[in-house]
N, C-alpha and C positions, 0 to 999 in steps of 0.2 A: 038554734045557734049554729053558725057556720064553723065547721071544723078548721082548726089552724092548719095552714099549708105546711107540708113537709119541706125539708131542705131540698129534696130533689125537685119538688114543684117550684119552690121559690127561686132556685138557681137555674131553672130551665132556660137554655139559650145562652147562659153566661159561661158555660164550660165547653171546651173543645169536645166535639162529638165523639172522637175516639177515646178520650179520657173518660167521658161520661159512661160510655159503654163498658169500659174496663171496670169501673167502680160498680156498676150494676151487676156485672158478672160476679164480682167478689162478694157482693151482698147476697146473691143467690147461693154462692158456695157456703157462706156462713150458715144459711138456713138448712142447706142439705147436710152439713156437718152436724147440726143440732139433731137432725132426724137420723143420724148415723148412716147416711147414704153415701158419704165420702169417708174413706179411711183417714185416720189421723195423720199418717205419714204423708199422704198426698196433700191434705189440708195444710200441714205444717209448711211444706215447700211453697204452697200457694200464698199463704199469709206472709211468709218471709219476703217473697218477691213483691209484696205490697208494702213492705216496711214494718210489718207487725212482728215484733221480736219478743221472745220469752224473757223474763227477768227473775231474779231472786225475789222471793216474797216472804215477808215476815210478819204476819198478823197485823198488817196496816201500820207497821212501825219502820221508819227509815233507820238505817244503821247509824246515822248521826244523832239518833235519839228524838228527832222531831216527828210529831204525829202527822200523818197524812190526813186528808179529808176522809170522811166515812167511806169505806169501801164495801161494795156489795158484789158478791160473786155473780157472774153471768151464769146462765144455764150450762150445766156441764157435769161431768162425773167427778165429784170431789173425793171419792173413795181413794184415789191415788195420791191425794195430797195436793196442795196448791202450788205446784212447781212447774206447770206448763202454762203457756199463754191462754189455752182454752179454759183452764180451771180457775185462773185468777188474772187480775189486771196485769198487763205487760207493758212493754216499751214501744213507743211509736217513733221510728226514725224518719225524719223529713229531709229530703234532699234540697240543699241550697247550693245550686251550681256555682262554683268558684266563689262562694260566700256572699254573693250579691243579694240583698234583701231590701225591697222598697218599704217605705213607711206603711203603705196599705197592707202589704204582706205581713209586716210586723204586727199590725193591729189584729189581723185574723189569727195569727199564731198566739197572741196573748189571750184572745177570747177563748180559743180552744184549750189553752193551758188552764184557764180558770174553770171551764165547764167540764173538762174530761179527764184532767190529770191531777197531780198533787200540787199544782200551781207553781211549778218551777220549770223554766225553759233552760235547757242545757246545751251549750255550744261544744261540739265535739272536736277532736283533733283532725277531722276531715271536713270542717266547715259546715257540718250538718247542724240541725236543731233536733234535740230529742225531748220527748215528753214521756214521763214515767207514770205507772199505775193507770194506764188507759184500758178501758174495757173493750173487748173485741166488738161488741154490738155497737159501740160508738164510732168505730173506725170508718164505715162507709160514708156517713155524713161528715165526719172530719175530713176525709179525702175530698169530698165534693166542695166543701168550703175552701179548702186549699186550692183546688183546681180552678175555682172561680177567680182566684187572684194569680193564676199562673204557676202554681207549685204542684209538683207531683211527688208521691212517695214511691212510685214504681221503681223497683230494683234498688231501693235503698239498702236492702239486705239480700241474702240469697246468692246463688251462683250466677252472678251477673256483673255487668259493668256498674260499679258503684259511683257515688258522687264524684264528679270531675272537679279537682281542686286546682287552684291557681294562686299566684302571688296576689294578696289583697290590695297592694298599692300599684299594681300594674296599670299603666296609663298615666301615672303621675310620678313614677319613680325616676330618680336621677341617674341610675346606672343601667337601666334596661335597654335592650336593643330596639324593642318596640312593644306595644301593648298586646299581651297575649289573651286578654279577656275575651274578645270575640271568637277566637279559635276554641277556647275552652267551652264557651257557651254553645257554639255550633256543633262541636263533636259530641257533646253530651246528648243533644237532641237527635243527632244523626244515629247514634248507637242505641238509643233508648228503644228497647223491644225489637232491635234489629234481628233478622233471621240468623245472622252469623254470630250472634252472641247468646243463643239460647241453649247451646250444648256444652257449656263450660262445666268442668269438674269442680271448680271453686271460683271464688270472686276474682274480679279484675279491676285494678285501680289505676287511674290516670292522673297525672299532675303536669302542670305547665309552669315554667319559670321564665321571667324576662331576662335573667342574667345567670351566669354560671357560678359566681363567687359567693353569693349571699344565700341564706337558708329559707327564703320566703316560699319557694315552691317545693323544696325537698324532693326533687325528682329522682334522686339516687335510690330511694327505696320504694319505688313504684313499679308496677307491672309494665307500664309504659310511661316514660317521662320525656317531655319535650322542652328544650331550652331555646329561646329565641335567638336567632342568628341572622345576619345579613351578609350578602355576597354581591360583589359587582360583576355583572354579566353583560358583556357588550356595552359597557359604559352605563348600564342601568343598575340601580340598587335593587336587589331582589330579596324578598323575605323568605325565610325558611327556618328549620329547626335542627338542632343537634338532637338526634333521636336515640333514646335508650329503651332497652327492654330487659325484663327479668329481674328487676330489683324487688326487694321485699324485706320486711322486718320479721314479725312473727317469732316462732320459737328459735329458728336459726336464720339470722339475717344474711341476705345476699346483696352485694352491690349490683346495681344495674349495669348491663353490658352495652357498650356503644354499638349501635346497629349501623348508624350512618352519620357522618360528620355534618351533612347538610341535606335535609329533605325539604324540597320546595313546598310552599304553602299549597300548591295545586296537588301535590302528591300526599299530603298529610292524611287525608281521609281514606283514599284507596289503600295506602300502605297499612294503616291501622286496621282497616277491615280485613286485609290479608293476614295480619298477625292474629286477629281474633279467630279467623277460620282455621288457621294452623293450630292454635291453642285448643279450639273446640274439637278438632279431629285427632290430634296426637297427644293432648294432655291426659294425665292420669285420671281415671274415673273411679277405680275401685278403692285404692288406698288414698283416702282424702288427705292424709298427712303429707303426701307427695304430689298433690294435685294442682298447686299453684304453678304459674308459667315459669317461675324462677327455676323450678326443678327440671322442666322441659329444656330450657336454655342450657342449664348445666349439663344435662344428659347428652344433648346433641352437640354442644359447643356452639359458640356464637357464629362461626363461619358456616356450619351446616344449617343452623337455624335460619340464618340470613338467606342462604341459597333456597331453602324450601319456601320461605315467605315470598321471595321475589318471583319464584316460579308460580306460586299461588296468585300473586298480584296480576300476572299475565292472564290468568284464567277468569278474572272478574268481569262481569258484565258492566259496561259503562253506566254510571249513575250521575245524572245532572246535579245531584246534591253534593257531589264531591267538590264542586267549585262555585255553586250558586251563592253560597254564603259570602263569598269574597266581594260581592257587590253591595253588601250591607254591613261592612266591618265597623262603620261608625255608629251603628245603632246602640251599642253598649257604652258609648262614650259618656263620661260624666260632664255635665254642663254647669258652670258656676251660676249661683243665684245672685251673688253680689260681686262687685269689683274687688280685685285683690288689693290689699293694703298692708304695709309693714306693721309690725308690733310697735306700738308707741312706747316711749320712755315714760317714767312716772310711777306712781303708786300702783301696786298690784295686789290682788286678794291674798290673804294668808295661805301659804301652801302652794301658791301658783308656780313659783320658780322651780320647786322640786318636781312638780307634775310636768311642767314644760320641758325640763331636762330629759325626762325618761319617756314621756308619753306623746311628744310632739316631734314631727320631722317635717322639714320644708319640702314642698313639692318642687318639681322641676319648673313649674309655672310660677313666675315671680308673684309674690304677695299672697300665696296660698300655702296651707299646711294640712297635714294629715294628723288627726288627733285620735289617740287610742283610748278606749274605755276599758280599764282593767276589770275583769270579772273574776272574783275569787272562785276557784274551782269550776269556772266556766258557767256559773249559774246567774240568772236574774229572774225577777218576778214579773208577772203580767203588768202590774202598775208601773214598774220601772221601764218595761218594754214599750208601753204606750208613750211614756214621756220621752224615751229615746227616739221614737218615731217622730214625735212632734218637734223635737230639737232638729232632726234631719230636715223637716219641712221648712223650718225657719232659717236655717243656715246654708243649705245647699240643695240643689235639685238632684244631686247624685244620691244613690242608695247607700244604706249602711253596708258594711262588709263584716262578715265573721272571719276569724283568723284561725290558723292551725294551732296557735298558742292559746286558743279558747277565749279570745277577747273579741270585742267589737271595735270598729273604727269608722270615723267620719273622714271624708275627703272633701277637697275644695272649700275648706274653711278659711275665710280671710284672716290673715295673721292678726290683724287689729281686733278681731272679735274673739280671740282665744280667751282673754280674761272673763268675758261674759259667759262663754260656753263653759268654762271651768266652774263658775259659780252655779250654773244650772245643774251640772253634773254633781257638784257637791251637795246640792239640795236633795238629790236622789240617792246619796250615799254611794256614788260611783265615781268619785274623783280621786281615788287612790293613785299615788305615783308608783313607779317601779315596773312599768310594762316591760316584759321580757328581760327582767333582771332576776336576781336570786330569790326575790320574794314572789315572783310571778310563776308559780309552779304548775306544770302541766300534770294532769292526772286522769286516768281512765276511771270509770265508775267503781271498779273493784268490788269488794264484798257488799257495797251498798245495794246494788241492784243486779250485778252480773253473776250468773250461775257458775261461771268459771273462776270467779275471784277466789283467791287463796288468802290474801291479806288485804287490809283496808287501805288502799292507795289514797282514797279521798281523805280518810281520817289522818293519815300521815301527812299528806300535802297540807291539810288545814292546820295541823299542829306546827309544821315547819313554817308555814306562812305567818302564823301568830307569833312564834318566837323570833323569827327573823325581823318582822316588822317592828318589834319592840326595840331592837338594837340597830335598826336600819341607818339612823343618823350617824352611828359610830363605826359602821362598816367601812373598811378600806375599799376604794373604787375597784380594785382587782377582785375582791370578794363579791362585790355587788354585781360584777359582770358575769358571774357564774350562772349557769342554768341548771335547773333540777327537774327531772321528769320521773314520775312514779307510775308503775303498772302493778295491778293486783295479782298478776300471774306472769308466766313466761311469754304470753302472746304479744307483748309489746304494744298494746293499744295506747299506752301512755308514751310510746316512743323512747323508752329508756336507753336504747342502744346508741342514740346519737346525742345524749346529754353529757354535760361535764360530769355531773353526778346523777347516775341513773339507779333506780331502785325497782326490783321486781319481787313480788310477793312469793314466798315459799313457806312451807310448814316444817317445823322440826319437832322431834319428840325429846323432851327433857324431863327427867325424873318421872317418867311414866305419864306425862301430860303433854298435850300439844301446846306449842308456843309459836305465835306469829313471828316470822322473820322476814327480812328483805335482803336479797342478794344485792351487793353493791356492784354496779357496772361502771367501769372507768375506761377511758381511751376513746370515747366517742367524740364526735365533732358535728355541730350543726352547720357550720360554714360549708361552702361548696355544695349546697343543696343536700346536706346530710352526708358529707363525703366520707366519714370514717365511723366505723362501728366499734363500740367498746366491748369488753368481755367481763363476765361476772368474776369477781375476785374473792368473794367470801360472804357468808350469811351473817347478818347482824340482827339481834332481837329487835322487833319493831319498836319497843319502848326505848331503845338506846340510839335509834337512828338520829334524832335531833341532836343529841350530844356528839355523835360522830361527825355530823355535818359541821358543827362548830369547830371540832378538832381539825377536820380536813381543811376547811377554809382558812383557819388560822395558819396551818402549816404552809399552805400555798402562798399566803401573803408574806410570811416570814422567809420562805425559801426561794421565791421566784426571782429570776433575773429580769432586767428591765424590759426585755422584749418577749418574755414568756407568756404565751397563752396557757390555759390550764392543761391542754393536751401536751404542749411542749414540756411543761414542768413535769407532768406524769411520766412522759417518755424519758426525761432526763434522770429523774430520781429512781425510776424502775418500779415495777409492781411489787418487788420484795419489800420495799420500804412502805408502800401503800398497805400491803398485807399486815405489816407490823402494826400500823395504826388500826386496822380492822380488828386485829387480835385483842387490842385493848378493850374492846366493847362486846366481846362475844359471850362473856360469862352470864349465866342466868341464875339468879338466886332461887332457892327452893320456894315452893308455894307458901310455906309457913313464914318465910322471911319477907317475901314481898309478892302478894297475890296479884298485884297490878300487871306483872309481866305476863300473866296467863290470861289476860284479856287484850283486845286490840283497841286501837285508837277509835274513839267515838262510840264504843260499845262496851258497857261495863260488865256484860255477861262473860262467863268463862269462854275462852276462845274455842271456836270450832270451825270446821270447813264444810258446814252444811251437812248434806246427806252423805258425803264421801266418808266411808269407813264406819258409819253408824251400824251397829249390830252385826259386824262382820268379823268378830274375833275368831281366829283360827287356831287358838292355843297359845301357850306361852312361848315367847321368843327369847332365847338367851342373849346375853350382852355381847357375845362375840360378833353378832351382826353389826352392832353399833361401831365396834372397832374397825370392822371391814369397810363400812360405809365412810367412816372418818378417813381411813387410808385412801379411799378412792377420791375424796375431796382434795386431799393433799396432792395426789398425783395430777389432778386437773390443774391445780395451781402451778405445779412444777412444769407442766406442759406449757403454761402461759409464759413462764420465765424462759423456757427454751425458745419459744416463738419470738420473744422479745430480743433474744440474742441472735436471731436470724437463722436458727437451726430448725427449719420447717420439718424435715424428715424425722428428727428426734422428737419434736413436739407432737407430731401425729402419732408416733408409736407410744408416747407417754399418755396421750389422751385415750388411746385404745386400751392401754393397760389399766387406766382408771375405770373404764367401763367393765373390764374383766373383774376387777376387784369388787365393784358393786354387785355384779351378777353373782360372783362366788359367795359374797356375804349373804345373799338371800338363799342361794341354792344349797349352801351348807346346812341351812335350817331343815331341809328335807333329806339331805344326804351328808351326814357328818364325816363320811370317809372321802369326800370329794377331793380330788387332787388339784394341783395348780396348772394342769395341762389345759390350754385354751379350748381345744376341741371338746373335752369333757365338760368344762364349765358351760360352754355354749349349749351343748346337748342337754345337760341337766337343767339349766335355766329355762330352756325352751319347753322341756317336758313338764316341769313343775310349776312354771309361772306364766308362760305364754300360751301353751296349749290348754291349760286350765283357766286362763283369763284372770288369774289372781293378780297379775301385774297391770291389768287394764284398769284405768280409772273411768268413772262414769261418762266422761265427755271426750276423752282423747283416744280411747281404745288402746291398741298396741303401738301407737305412734312412736314412742320412745324405744320400745323393744326393737322395732324395725331399724332404728338408728344403730343400735348395738349390733344387730345381725349384719348390717351393711359394713360396719367397721371391721367386724370379725372376718367377713368374706374378703375384704381388702387387706387384712393384716395390719391395719393402721397406717398403710402407706399413703403419703400425701406428696403431691407433685410440687407444690409451691406454698408461699406464705398464706395465700387466700384459702386454699383447701385445708391447710392445717388450722387456720383460724376457725373455719366452719366445723371441723371435727372436734375442736375444743368446745365450741358451743354445744354440739350434740352430746359430748361427754358430760358436760355440766347438767344438761337437761335429763340425761339418763340417770345420773347420780341423784338428782333431786327426785325423780320419779321413783327410784329405789327407796329413798327415804320415805316417800309417801306410801309406797307399798308396804314397807316394814311397819308403818304406823297403822295401816288399815287391817292387816292380818293378825295383829296382836303384838303387844310390846312388853318388854321386860322393864326393869327399873334401872335407874342410874343415868347420869348424864353422859352423852357421847364425849369421848376423850380422844384427842389426836394422838395416835401411837407414835 
C-alpha cells in the first residue's frame, strides 16, 4: 500500500519558495529542541516569531467551563508543569493583514481549527485570528496549509513588526480621503523579515486610517500610525499621510506624536524603514518594560527623534520596492458581484429592522452596504466559518474583513439583498444586532488562556453582554451608544484605556482571601482614532461590575445634557462624583456570607491568579500594610482630581506621594522604625523588595519598581498635563503591584479600609 503523502509533499509548488523554506527550518528546530540541541530560551524566541505562543493551561478545561477536545501532551519535560508552549498545547496567532480574508482562506482556517485546536476561531483586537490548544508538532503543517492560501504566521508574535491593521471599510467609506488598504497590504510584506526590523527590543505595531475623526484605524495608540490625506501640488491632487510615531497603550499609554503633517506616498516606505532602523539601534534592549518606541520618542523628544530619523533616511540605499507597489494599487479593490439596488419597502424578517439599524451602513457607492456580523467575545466555530465563507461567495467577490471590535463584516452587499443575508445569518445564530453598541463588548482572553491574566475579562464581558441583551429594548439610545472594553490585566490588550467604560483586572486581598477585582477606567474616547486615554479611578469586585455598569449608565442617561457624549458628561460632573458611584460597589461580604465573591466569572472554583504567589508565604503581615496601601490608592485618586483641575505640577507630586506611601507600607514590614523621609523609603524598599526580587512578579520582573525609582529621581516633577497623566498611570500600576506583592509574601486578616 502506498503511504499517504505528507502535507509538505501535497503542497509542493503551491507555497512561496521562501515561505516553504522558513517552515522547513522551523520544523527542524522543533526536532532539535526535542533532542535538547537548542536551548529553550532560543527556541522560545524562534517559535514566537512564527506565531506560536504559550497560554494558560488547565487540565483540558477552558475557564468558561467548556471541555476542549481530548488533549495529548507532545514530547517534553512535564516535570516543570504544563505552563510552557513546549510542555502543553499553546496558542497559534495567525496574521490577517488589515483584516482581509478570502472565502478560501476561511475554509482552511476552519479545517485547521477543527483538526488542531479546541474548534474555536477567535478574532483579536488587531484583526488576527487565534487558535488555542494547538500542539507544537502540528504547527509546521498548519503553517504550510496557511501558506498555500497566502497566509503567513511569521512575526505574528515576538520582537517584530506585528500584523498591520487598517480601517475595515476603507475603500467603501463615506468619509475617507482615499482607500488605505493597498498601502497597508504593501508595507506589511515590505517589512516582513526585513533586515532593519530584526533588532527590535520589543514589538512594533502599525495602523492605517482613511480619516482622522473616526475610530476605525485607532492610529493614536500605535508605534506608527498613518492617516490618509490629500494635497494639491502644482494643480495635481497628491496622496500622502499624516504620519504619527510613538503611540501605545500597554501599562502606561502614550498618545502618538505627530512626525509630519504630510508624508507623500512615495516617501511612506523609506521613512518607515528609517524609523525602524532608529528604533532598532537606539531603542532599549535590557529593560524590556521601557523597550517600546514610545519610550524612545519620549526620551529624545519628537523634534530630536525626527532629526535622527531624517538623517537616517538619507543613509538608506535606494530600494525599488519603495514605489513599485504604486503601480498595483487597485489589486486589493473589492469588485461587486451583483448590481447595486436600494432596499425595497414591504414586509421584512422579524428582527431585521433592529439589526439593520446597528449592523448595516451604506457605502459611498450607491446601492451597496456594509453588513457587520456580531461575534460574541470574538468567537465563531468552524461550521459557522464555512457558512460565512459561502455567504461571501454568493453575495460579493470581495473578501470578508475582521475588525478591531472583534467582529466580521461583508462589503459590497446590494441593499436589496440585506433581508436575505440577514435570514442566512440568523440560521447560523449570527444575526445579533448591536454591533459596536453597549452589548458588543471587546475583551482580551484574560484568565481563559493568557498567562498574564489576573481577572476573567471574557467571563465579565460575557456576563455583561447577557445582562444588557435582556434589557436592550428598554435601554435609552444614549446608554446604547456606550462602548465597554475589558482587559484581564494592566496591559490593555482589550483596549480599556479608550473605552467609555474600561475595565482592567486586578487582584485584592479581602479577609485573608484573594478576590477578583476590576479597575474602572473612565475618560477615554474611541473617536479621533482613539484620541483620549482614560484613567483608573477605583477597583470594583468582579461580581459587582454588572451592577455598577447599570448604575453608571442610568446616571449618564439621567444627568446628561442634550449634546453630552459620555466623555463630556464625565468631564462635566468630575471624577469625584464618579468615585462616589464606585464606592457604592466596593464592599465585599465575608466568605461565609457569600462565597460567590471569591470566585470569578465563568469559573466556580475559588479565585486564584495561577502560579503567582503559590507557596511563597514569607511570614505574617500585619494590617498596617493594608492601611498604607489604601492610603496610596486614595492619593492616586486625589492626583486625578488635581489633574482634572488643570494643576499638573500638583498632580504629579501627589502621584509620586502615592508611590511613596505604597513603598513605605511594604518596607515597614521589614523595618518597623522606617521614617517618612523619601530617601530612606526608597533605600529600604530597594534593599528589601527590589534587590531581593520579592517585588518581582513572575512575568513583569521589576517593571513597576523602575517606575517608582524614576518618579523618585525626578521628585514627582511633571512639565505638563500629559506627563502628569502618565505619572498617575504609573502610580496606579505601582500601587496595584504593591497590593499583589503584599498578597504574595503573606497576608494578615481583615478587609482593607480607607483611612
